[in-house]
N, C-alpha and C positions, 0 to 999 in steps of 0.2 A: 542461487537457490533452486533446488530441484522440486518440481511439482510432480507428484506421483501420477496425476491424471490430467496433466496439462501439456499439450504440444504447442509451445509458444510460437506464434507466427504473426509478425507485424505486417506481413505483405497482404493480409486480408483487407478488403475494402471495408470502410466503416459504414457504408450504406448497404443494407440488405436488399438483394434483388427480390422481385415479386415471387412470393411463395417459396422462397429458398428454405430448405430444411437444414437447420444448423445443428451440428453436434455440440456437446458440452465443451469440447476443446475450442471450437470456433467461437462459441459465445464468450468464453473466457478471454480469448485473444482480442476480440472486438472490444470487450469491456476495458481491458487493459490499455488498448490503443486510444480509446475515447475518454477515459476517466481523467477528470481535471485534477483530482488530488495527486494522481501519479505524475502528471505534468508539473504541478507545483513543486512536488518533492524532487523531481529531476532538476528543476531550476535551483532549488535549495542546495542540492548536491553540487551543482556547478559553482555556486558561491563558495562552498566549502573548499572546492578544488582550487579556486582562485586564491583563497586565503593560504592554502597549503603551498601553492607555487610562490606566493609572495614571501612566505616564511623562508623558503629555500633561497630566493633571490636576495634576501637580506644579508646573506653571507658574502655577496659580491661587493667589490668597491664601487663607490659612486663616482660620477664625473660630471662636473658642472662648469659652465662658462658664464662669465658676467662681463658687462660693459657699463661704463658710467660716463656722464658728461656733467661737469660742474662749471659754474660761472661765479667768479668772485669779483666784487666791486669794492674799491677802496684799497686797503693794505692787503697785499698778496705776498705769499711766500714763493720765492723763485727757486730755480734749480740749485743755486748756491746756498739754499736754506736760510736766506735772509729776507726780511720783510721790506717791501717797497710800496710807495704810494702809487699804485697803478692797478688797473683792472687786468684780470687774467681769466683764462679758461683752461680746464684740465680734462683730458680724455683718457680713460683707463680701460684696459682689457686684461682679463685674467682667466686662467683655466686651472681648476683645482680638483683633486681627488683625495678621498680618504677611505680607510677600511678599518673595521674593528678587528683587532687581533685577539682580544680576550674580554669577555663580559660575564664571566662566571658560568659559561655554557648556557646562557639564557636563550640565545638564538637556536641552539641545538634542541633544547627542551621545547621551544616554540614550534619547531618543525615537527617534533614527535607529537605534540598536542594537536596540531592542525591535521596531521595524518590520521590520528585517531578520530577527529571530527569528520573527516571524509568517510572513513569506514563506518562510523555510526550513522552518517547520512545514508549510505548505501543500505545498511541494515534497516533503517526506517523505511526506505523505498521498498525493500523486500517485504516488510511487514504490511505495508499498504496493499501491495499486490496480493499477499496471502489473504487479507481481508476481502479483497474483491473476488478472489477465487471462491472463498466460502460463501459470499453473498450470491454470486452467480450460481454456484452449485445448489444452494438452498432453493433459489427461485426456479432453477431448471428442474429439480426433482419435484417441486410443487406442481409445475406444469405437467410433468409426466403423471403424477398422481391424479390430477384433475382430468387428464385425458383418459386414464383408465376408469375413473368414476363415471365419466361421460359414456364410455363404451359399455360399462355395466348397465347404465340406465337405458341405453339404446337396445342392448340385448334383452332387457326385460320387456321393452315395448314390442320387440319382434316376437318374443314368446307369447305375449298377450294377443298380438295380432293373429298368431297361429291358432291360439285358443278360440279367438272370435270366429275365425274362418271355420274351425272345426265345429263350434257350437251352431254356427249358421247352417251348416249342412245337416246337423242333427235336427234343428228346428224345422227345416224344409221337409225333412222326412217324417216329421211328427214324433220323433223320439225324445224331444225335449221341449219344455215350455218356452214360449217366446220371452218371458220375463228374465230368463237366465242370461240372455245376451246383454240386458241393460246393466247388470252388475259388472260384466266384463268391460262394457263401455265406460262405466264410472272408474273402474280400475285403470283403464288405459288413460283416461283424462288425468288421473292422479300421477301416473308415470310420465305423461307428457310434461306435467308441471315440474317433476323432478329433473327431467332432461333439460328443460329450459334453465333451471337453476344451475345444473351442472355445466351447461354452456356458458352461463354468466361467470361462474367461478373460474372456468378455463380462460376466458378472455381477461379477467382480472389478473390471473396468474401470469399470463403472457405480457400484460401491461407492466407488472412489477419487474419481470425479466428485462423487458425492453428499456425501462427506466434505469435499471442498474447498468445495462449495456450502453445507455445514453444514445440510443438510436431514435429516429423520428418516425419511420414507417412501421408503426406498431401493427397495423392491420395486415401487413405482409409477412410478419414474423411467424415462423413455425420451427419446430425442433424435431429431431429424430435421435433415438438412442436405442441401444440393445435392451432387451428385457431386464427388469430389475433383478431377476434371479441371476442373470449373467454378471451384472455389476457386483452382486454380493459374492458370487463364486470367485471373482477375481481378487477379493480382499480376504485378509485373515484378521480375526478379532484378537489383537494382542492385549496383554495385561496392561493396566494403567502404569505400573512401575516400569515396564519395558519402554512404553511410549514416552514416559517422562524422562528417562535416562537418555534416550535418543534426542529428545527435544532440547535438553540442556546443551547438546553439542551442535544441533542443526538450526534451532529456531532463531529467526532474525531479531526478535525482541530481546533474547538473551545476549546475542552478539552485540546489539546496539547498547545495552546496558554496560557490558564489559568495556566497550570502546569509550563510552562516556566517562566511566570510572578512570580509565587510563588517561584520558584527556585532563580530568580534574587533578590527577596525581602529577602530571607534567606541569600543570599550572602552579602547583605548590613549589616545584623545583624552579620554575621561572621566577616566582616571587623571592625565593631564597637567594637566587643569583644576584639580586639587587644589593645584597650585603657585600659582594666582592667588588674590588676595584675594576675599572674598565680601562683597557689600554687600546689606543687607536693610533694609526699611522696616517700621515697626510703629506701630500705633495702639492706644490702650487707653482705656477709660472704666470708672470704678468708683465705688462709693459704699459707705457703711457705717453701722452703728448701734452706739452705745456705751451701755452701761448700767452705772452705778456705784452700789454700795450706799451707804446713808446720805446720799444727796443727791438733789436734784431733777434729773430727766433730761428732756430735750426728747422730744417724741413721736417715734414711729418714722417717720411720714411726713415730718415736718419735717427730721429728721436725714438721711433718705434724699435729700431735696432739697438740703439745705445742705452735705452732705459729698460731693457729686458732684465728681469730678475727671476731667480729660481729659488725655491725653498723646499725643504723636506723637514719633517719633525714628528716627534711622538708626543702623544697627549695621554696623561694618566689622571683618571678621575677616581678619587677615593671617597666613598661615602662615610661621613662622620655623624651627622645628625640631620635627619630629614623629617622632623615633626612626627615621628613614629609611623610614617606612611608605609615603610617596608614591613614593619612588624605587623601592622594591621592588615596589610595585603596578604601576608603569609597566613594569618589567622583566618581571614575570609576564604582563602583557597583551601585550607584544611577543613573548614566547615563544609565547603562544596564537596570535598572528597567523602566525608561522612554521609552527606545527603545522597551522593551517588551510590554508596553502598546500601543505604536504605532502599533506594529506588530499585536496585538490583534484587534485593530480597523480596520486595513487593512484586516485582515482575515474575520471579520464580514461583512465589506463592500463588499468584493469579494464574500462571500457566498450569501449575499442578491442579488447582481447583477446576480449571477448564477441562483438563484431560480426564480427571476423575468423573466429572459430570458427563462428559461425552461417553466415557466407558460404561458407566452404569445406565445411561440412557440407551446405549447400544444393547446392553444385556436385557433391559426391559423391553425394547422394541423387538428383539429376537424372541423373547418369551411370548409376547403378544402375537407375533407372526406365527409361531408354532401352534399356539392355541387357536388362532384364527383358521389355520389350515385344517385342524381337526374339526372346528365348528363348521367349516365349509362342507366337509364330507358329510357331517351329520345333517346340516341344513339341506343339502341336495337330496339326501335320502328321505328327510322329513317331507320335502316338497313332492318328491316322487310318490311317496306313500299317500299323501293327502290328495294328490291328483288321481291316483287309482281309486281311492275311496270315493272321491267326488264323481268319477265316471261310473262307478258301480252304484251310485245313489246312497252311499253310506256316510257322506259328509256334505255339508252345505258349502256354498261358495265363500262364505266368510272364512271358514277354516282353510280353504284353499288359498285365499288371498293372504291370510295371516302367515301361512307357511311360505308363500312367495316373498312377502315383505321381510320376513325373518332372514331368508336366504339373501336378499338384496343387501340387508344391513350387514350380514356376515361378510359378504364379498367386499363391501366398502371398508369395513374394519380391517380385513386382511390386506387390502391394497394400501391403506394408510400405514399399518405396521410394517409392511414390506418395504415401502419407500423410506420410511423413517429409519429402519435398520440400515438400508443402503447408504443413507445420508450420514448416519453416525459412523459407519465404517470409514467412509471417505474423510470425515472430519478427523478421526483418529490417525488415519494415514497421512493427512496433511500435517497434523501437529507433530507427528514423528519425524517427518522429513524437513 
């Protein structure tokens, strides 16, 4: 599975060093390394591989050895095949092997079904990894957004501090009433409160990211990324139809549904194979030692040589009536095939809905971002004009603060629209690949 914005590297340590700034690719790699769902699915895939290997091994002949020791009291049958009133003991050894020559191709279909199960398990693993990529990317971009919102609030405080310094000089020179500074101090207090809230939101966003990555040192986590404008510039907004057609080829959930359907179809063939005769071939070699009381017995070694027997043979099993088990097994397997087809249709429908929602969300975010950029220009001009009017005594401080608050709100809305647009583009890119 190719991730358009993932450089997969498992060599990264799962513990983040103090104040290490991680990129999006590094965050994704750490999350994939630590995630327990990924590890569980990898174990599940290993189980599927074991089943597949066993299905292939079923084609081989078996080989079994056996040994037995019997004690008979009373009438015993001797080597001359006559019964005598004496106690005896019998020791036997045998070595046998058999192989299935024909079983209606059941073993072949079983191999194909188990191979499809392995491929479906790999597709499920890729799907889990994709979900982690999306979760990490969402949390990562939310951190970037909150960082920018925090920077906006700090910039506003710096601007207010500059105004306070300027007003203080004017008050000292007697060009402005002292009461003007109190309104600025109140505005600064409000902006300090906004900054505290922005810091809290940033910490919570980092906490969400750390929890998705499953790391413990949350306080040491920090991230770095190029500007959102660069992330947007690296992507192209493709139509939902183009993304969907590519997703039908590349998406792991579609591949997984196809492999599960293939496995179900092979299960039908396996059930039908039970209608055919089964032919097997076997070979056996054995020997034994007999000891009877009240008579002379040959030595153990001579009896082991003399009692050696070899046999080979074919066995044919023809199914005639089995209480309708085969017929019902076939029907059950056919129902499973139809259910797999329905699951595939549902998977395709869900994928199309997801792509269309992401596409129209991207369009909406882009429109909001473009509108916010225009609002930013207008807001800055409005604030500049209100500041000039205030300095010339043609506007009161309330009008100035209102213009500044409007600008702050516009900057926040622009940042939100910008990062949402970047996120939607990345989601579409991932769904395509």
